[in-house]
C-alpha positions in Angstrom: 0.0 0.0 0.0 1.3 3.4 -1.0 0.8 6.8 0.8 1.7 9.5 -1.7 2.2 13.2 -1.2 -0.4 15.2 0.7 -0.2 18.3 2.9 2.0 19.0 5.9 2.1 22.2 8.0 4.6 23.6 5.5 2.6 22.8 2.4 2.5 20.1 -0.3 4.7 17.1 0.4 6.9 14.9 -1.9 7.0 12.0 0.6 6.1 8.4 -0.5 5.7 5.6 2.0 4.8 2.0 1.6 3.1 -0.5 3.9 3.9 -4.2 3.9 1.0 -6.2 5.4 3.2 -9.2 5.8 5.7 -7.5 8.1 3.2 -4.9 9.4 5.8 -2.1 8.8 6.0 1.2 6.9 9.0 2.1 4.8 10.1 5.2 2.9 10.0 4.9 -0.9 11.4 7.0 -3.8 10.1 10.6 -3.3 7.8 12.3 -5.8 9.6 14.4 -8.5 7.7 17.4 -7.2 5.6 18.0 -4.0 1.9 17.8 -4.5 -1.0 18.0 -2.0 -4.4 16.5 -2.6 -3.4 14.3 -5.6 -5.3 11.2 -6.7 -3.6 7.8 -7.2 -4.5 4.4 -8.6 -2.7 1.2 -9.7 -3.0 -0.2 -13.2 -0.9 -2.7 -15.0 1.6 -3.0 -12.2 2.3 0.7 -12.2 1.2 3.4 -9.7 -0.3 6.5 -11.3 -0.4 9.8 -9.4 -2.4 12.7 -10.9 -3.2 16.3 -10.2 -3.0 18.0 -6.8 -1.6 21.3 -5.5 2.0 22.0 -6.2 4.2 24.7 -4.6 3.0 28.2 -5.4 -0.6 27.3 -4.6 -1.1 26.1 -8.2 -3.3 23.2 -9.2 -1.7 20.9 -11.7 -3.0 18.6 -14.4 0.3 16.6 -14.6 0.3 12.8 -14.3 3.3 10.8 -13.2 3.9 7.0 -13.0 6.0 5.0 -10.6 7.4 1.7 -11.8 8.2 -0.4 -8.6 10.4 -2.8 -10.6 12.7 0.0 -12.0 12.1 2.3 -9.0 11.6 5.3 -11.3 9.1 8.0 -11.8 8.1 9.2 -15.3 5.6 11.5 -16.8 2.6 10.6 -19.1 0.0 12.7 -20.8 -1.5 15.4 -18.6 -5.2 15.5 -17.8 -7.3 18.0 -19.7 -8.4 19.6 -16.4 -6.1 20.7 -13.5 -7.7 19.7 -10.1 -7.1 18.4 -6.6 -9.1 16.3 -4.1 -10.6 14.1 -6.8 -10.6 10.3 -7.3 -8.6 8.3 -9.8 -10.1 4.8 -10.3 -8.8 2.0 -12.5 -11.6 0.1 -14.3 -11.6 -2.1 -17.4 -8.0 -1.2 -18.4 -8.6 2.6 -18.1 -8.1 5.3 -15.4 -11.1 7.5 -14.6 -10.4 11.0 -13.0 -13.6 11.9 -11.2 -14.7 15.3 -9.8 -12.5 17.3 -7.5 -11.8 21.0 -7.1 -10.5 23.8 -9.3 -9.8 27.4 -8.6 -12.5 30.0 -8.8 -11.6 32.4 -11.6 -9.6 35.3 -10.2 -9.2 33.8 -6.7 -6.0 32.5 -5.2 -7.8 30.6 -2.3 -11.4 29.8 -3.2 -12.2 26.6 -5.0 -15.3 25.2 -6.9 -16.3 21.6 -7.1 -16.3 19.8 -10.5 -18.6 17.4 -12.4 -15.8 16.7 -14.8 -14.9 13.1 -15.7 -11.9 12.2 -17.9 -10.6 8.8 -18.9 -7.0 7.8 -19.6 -6.0 5.0 -22.0 -2.4 3.8 -21.1 -2.2 2.0 -24.5 -2.5 5.3 -26.5 -1.3 7.7 -23.7 -4.4 9.9 -24.3 -7.1 11.3 -22.2 -10.8 11.5 -23.3 -13.5 13.7 -21.7 -16.5 11.6 -20.7 -20.0 12.4 -19.7 -19.9 14.6 -16.5 -21.5 13.6 -13.2 -24.9 14.9 -12.5 -23.7 16.7 -9.3 -20.4 18.4 -8.6 -18.4 16.8 -5.8 -14.9 16.7 -4.3 -13.5 14.7 -1.4 -15.7 11.8 -2.6 -15.1 8.1 -2.8 -15.4 5.9 -5.9 -15.1 2.2 -6.5 -15.8 -0.3 -9.4 -18.3 -3.0 -8.7 -20.9 -5.2 -10.5 -24.7 -5.0 -10.5 -26.1 -8.0 -12.3 -24.0 -8.3 -15.5 -23.2 -4.6 -15.6 -19.8 -3.1 -14.5 -20.2 0.2 -12.8 -18.4 2.9 -11.0 -20.1 4.0 -7.8 -19.4 7.5 -6.5 -20.6 8.2 -3.0 -21.0 11.5 -1.0 -18.3 14.1 -1.0 -18.3 17.9 -0.5 -19.6 20.6 -2.7 -18.1 24.0 -3.2 -20.3 26.4 -5.2 -19.1 28.2 -8.4 -18.5 31.2 -6.1 -16.3 29.2 -3.8 -18.7 28.8 -0.9 -18.9 25.5 0.9 -22.4 24.1 0.4 -21.7 21.1 2.5 -21.2 17.4 2.4 -23.5 15.3 0.2 -25.7 12.3 1.0 -26.2 11.4 -2.7 -24.6 8.6 -4.8 -24.1 8.5 -8.5 -23.4 5.4 -10.7 -21.6 5.3 -14.0 -22.4 2.4 -16.3 -19.1 1.6 -17.9 -20.8 0.0 -20.9 -23.0 2.9 -21.8 -21.1 5.8 -20.2 -24.4 7.0 -18.6 -24.6 8.4 -15.1 -27.5 7.7 -12.8 -28.3 9.7 -9.6 -29.7 7.2 -7.1 -32.7 7.8 -5.0 -31.0 6.1 -2.1 -29.3 8.5 0.3 -26.5 8.1 2.8 -27.7 8.0 6.4 -25.2 10.9 7.1 -23.8 13.4 4.6 -20.0 13.0 4.6 -16.8 13.8 2.8 -13.1 12.6 2.9 -14.3 9.0 3.3 -13.3 5.9 1.4 -15.1 3.1 -0.5 -14.5 -0.6 -1.0 -16.4 -3.3 -2.9 -17.4 -6.6 -1.3 -17.4 -9.9 -3.1 -21.1 -9.7 -3.6 -20.9 -6.3 -5.2 -22.0 -4.3 -2.2 -20.3 -0.9 -1.8 -18.9 0.0 1.7 -18.7 3.7 2.6 -16.1 4.0 5.4 -15.4 6.8 7.8 -15.1 10.4 6.7 -16.0 13.8 8.2 -19.4 15.3 8.8 -20.5 18.9 9.4 -22.2 19.6 12.7 -23.0 23.1 14.0 -20.6 24.6 11.5 -17.7 22.4 12.5 -16.2 19.2 10.8 -15.9 16.1 12.9 -14.5 12.6 11.9 -16.8 9.6 12.1 -16.2 5.9 12.3 -19.4 4.9 10.5 -19.4 2.1 7.9 -22.5 1.8 5.7 -23.2 -0.7 3.0 -25.0 -0.1 -0.3 -26.5 -3.1 -2.2 -27.8 -2.3 -5.6 -30.2 -4.1 -7.9 -30.5 -3.6 -11.7 -33.8 -1.8 -11.2 -31.9 0.9 -9.2 -30.1 1.9 -12.3 -33.1 2.5 -14.5 
């Protein structure tokens, strides 16, 4: 397991650390070529892809780098069409999907707005393609590939929403599903018990999606939670 970049008190970090479940120990790995906070990462084809994030100078980047654990080297691949941070990068069916996240509000050095943007990377051609956008803008969300019947889908759960003016609207309770065969998004009627952001997702063997931890907003303050909720979908839910 790789922990890549992120923020420290001094700003974006270039640290990379790996966890070995057999030994139960963490170790330092080859640092990022450039510090980046709030990037997204995913493994595909035995390589680790790290995309986007905030780089020194408070700039959001669209750059994508790849770590080869066999060669212990970082290299660059085609950049995303959209610079962003706090988004999700998910490997599915041989592609990488960059989902949502934040971008700067025009003319602002601090305020961000949430995105509906979805882009897909093909490692065989080293090209990105803009896909159908999500129905709702969201950052700090979670996303996972799973199966409903015979359909392969990406499930995107909760997250935060910053308005186009940069105001925090709040965490979301909603879930969207992308049909990987048709490229169509469906906004589910099923809502999370608690609106949350900065959480994680995992898929169980039966296709159920687990939503794990995160933060909630209560009385204007953000608090971490330990809740784990399961979502079991049927084909009729995707109509």
